[in-house]
C-alpha positions in Angstrom: 13.0 -15.9 6.7 9.2 -16.2 4.9 8.8 -13.9 2.2 5.7 -12.1 1.7 3.6 -11.6 -1.5 1.9 -8.3 -1.7 -1.4 -8.9 -3.3 -2.6 -7.6 -6.8 -6.3 -8.0 -5.8 -8.2 -6.9 -2.8 -11.8 -6.8 -1.4 -13.7 -3.8 -1.0 -13.0 -3.4 2.3 -9.2 -3.3 2.0 -9.1 -0.9 -0.8 -11.7 0.8 1.2 -8.9 1.2 4.0 -5.9 1.7 1.1 -8.4 5.3 0.8 -8.7 6.0 4.4 -12.4 5.3 3.3 -15.3 3.9 5.2 -16.6 0.9 2.7 -20.2 3.0 2.2 -18.3 6.1 1.1 -15.6 3.5 -0.9 -18.8 1.9 -2.5 -20.3 5.3 -3.8 -17.8 6.7 -5.1 -17.1 3.6 -7.4 -21.0 3.4 -8.3 -20.9 7.4 -9.3 -17.4 6.3 -11.3 -15.0 8.6 -9.3 -13.3 5.0 -8.2 -12.9 2.2 -11.0 -14.7 -1.2 -11.3 -13.7 -4.3 -9.6 -13.2 -7.4 -11.5 -14.8 -10.6 -11.1 -12.8 -13.8 -10.5 -15.0 -16.1 -10.3 -17.6 -15.5 -7.2 -14.8 -13.6 -6.2 -15.5 -9.6 -6.8 -11.9 -8.1 -6.2 -10.5 -4.2 -6.7 -6.9 -4.1 -8.6 -4.3 -2.7 -6.6 -2.7 -1.3 -9.2 -5.7 1.0 -9.9 -5.9 1.7 -6.1 -1.9 2.9 -6.3 -2.5 5.0 -9.5 -5.1 7.2 -7.4 -3.6 7.1 -4.5 -0.5 8.2 -7.4 -2.5 11.1 -9.1 -2.2 8.8 -12.1 -6.1 7.8 -12.1 -8.4 9.0 -15.5 -10.8 11.4 -14.1 -14.4 10.7 -14.4 -15.5 12.4 -17.6 -18.3 13.9 -16.1 -18.6 15.8 -12.9 -20.9 14.0 -10.0 -22.2 14.5 -6.7 -22.4 12.7 -3.6 
């Protein structure tokens, strides 16, 4: 029996899928400040799964200003 590990950080396309969004919409929301910024791991850009999960659970901080896309 193999042991699968859960990722703690994911690419933009995976993060967008977690929120059921197209990648372009995901990036618009990140740029608008509605979604968290990524972290850089060397040359790799990743989003923390815990940040995405907090959004899904309703525990993420709200943007300080209203915004329009």
